[in-house]
C-alpha positions in Angstrom: 31.8 27.6 31.2 28.3 27.7 30.0 26.3 29.9 27.7 27.5 33.5 28.3 26.8 36.7 26.2 27.4 40.4 26.5 25.8 43.1 24.3 25.4 46.9 24.3 21.9 48.4 24.9 22.9 52.1 25.0 26.2 54.1 25.2 26.2 53.9 29.0 25.0 50.3 29.5 25.7 46.7 28.6 23.6 43.6 29.1 25.0 40.2 30.1 23.4 36.8 30.1 24.8 33.7 31.8 23.7 30.2 32.6 26.8 29.5 34.7 25.9 29.2 38.4 29.5 29.9 39.5 29.6 33.1 37.5 26.2 34.2 38.9 27.5 33.6 42.5 30.7 35.7 41.7 28.6 38.5 40.4 26.3 38.5 43.4 29.3 38.4 45.8 31.7 40.9 44.2 29.9 43.0 41.6 27.1 45.0 43.3 26.9 47.4 40.4 25.8 44.6 38.1 22.0 44.8 38.3 19.9 41.6 37.9 17.1 42.4 35.4 15.7 39.0 34.5 15.7 35.3 35.4 14.9 32.6 32.9 13.4 29.4 34.2 12.4 26.0 32.7 10.2 23.6 34.7 10.5 25.9 37.8 14.4 25.8 37.8 16.4 29.0 37.0 18.5 28.3 33.9 19.8 31.8 33.1 20.2 35.3 34.5 20.4 38.6 32.8 22.4 41.5 34.2 22.6 45.2 33.4 26.2 46.5 33.6 27.6 50.0 33.4 29.8 50.5 30.3 32.6 51.6 32.6 32.8 48.0 33.8 33.0 46.5 30.3 36.5 45.1 30.9 35.5 43.4 34.1 32.4 41.9 32.4 34.5 40.5 29.5 37.0 39.0 31.9 34.3 37.5 34.1 32.2 36.0 31.4 35.0 35.1 29.0 33.3 36.6 25.9 33.5 39.8 23.9 30.7 42.3 23.4 28.4 41.3 20.6 27.8 43.8 17.8 
């Protein structure tokens, strides 16, 4: 597993960042309510993706990314 992080941006939303391509594929396939908000690239290659997640899906996000919500 690569660099993953989850943090709260408001009472109703979380943000998640991942560099793991397998995790990104799972999100795109099975978590349509996770909204892609940013892509981070280096030398033209995407190295990380940031998602906006409803707080109601916090448990799913923690399980999927393998990290707890940062304070």
